[in-house]
N, C-alpha and C positions, 0 to 999 in steps of 0.2 A: 504494500500500500504506500502510495506517495504521500509525503508530508505536505501539508497545506502551506502555501507561500502567502505570507501576510503582507508583504510589500513587494513592489515592482523592483526591477534592477535599478531603475532610475532613482527610486526612493532610497534604496540601499546606498547607492553612490552619494546621494545628497546628504544622507545621515552621516556617512563616513567623513565627508567634507566638513560638516558642522563640528564633528568631534576634533578633527585636525585644527580647525579654526579656533576652537576653545583652548586647545593646548597652546597654539601660537600666542593667543592673547594672554593666557595665564603666565607665559614666559616673557610677556611684554616685548614681543618681536613684531614689528610692522610687516605688512606684506612685502614692502620693498626690501627690508632687511632680510626676510626669508628668501626672497629672490636672489639677493646677493650671496647669502650663505649656501644656498642649494644649487645655484646655477640654472634654476628654472626661471623663465621670464616672469616679470611682474604680471603681465596679462594672463599668463597661464594660471598663476596662483589666484588671481582675482576671479577668473572664470571657474576654477575648481571650487572655490569657496561659495560661489553663488549658484552653480549648476551641478556640481559633482563631477564634471567632465574633466578628465586628465589622462595622460598616457601612464602606463605602468612604470616606465622609466622615470618620468617626472615625479610620480608618487613616491617611488623609492628614494629619489634624491631629496625630496621634502622630508621623508621619514628620517633619513640619515642626518639632515641638517637639524632636525628637532630631537636628535638622539633617541629615535624610536625604531631603529632598524630591527631590533630583536622582535618587535611585534610583527613585522613583515616576515622575518625568517620563520616564525612559528605559526604563521597563519593557517596552514593545513597540517601541522605536525601531530595534532591530537584528535584526528577525525575518528569518531567511533564507527565500528562496523554497523551497517544497517541490517544485515541478516547473516545467517550462517553461510550462505553461498559466497559472500564476499570473503569470509575467512578461508573457505576452501580454495577460492580462486587465487588468493594471495599466497597460499602455501605451495602452489604449483610452480 
């Protein structure tokens, strides 16, 4: 049985962008300063924070600049098995 999806991909992206924005503001880093630290353009950071749209490479650079790279490294590391078939398939 498939799990119900409560948010769209776009909503998930936008919520991620809002969390990154909160972290940036908590650390008192302006969008321009984050652009300088990460090497991601100011426009890309502004677009990400308002729409959630960003490339994976740019998101990685932002995470590194905010000292959050471990969160990306661990993003799919603790995924539980959905059923016994996945366990069997992995052991092959």
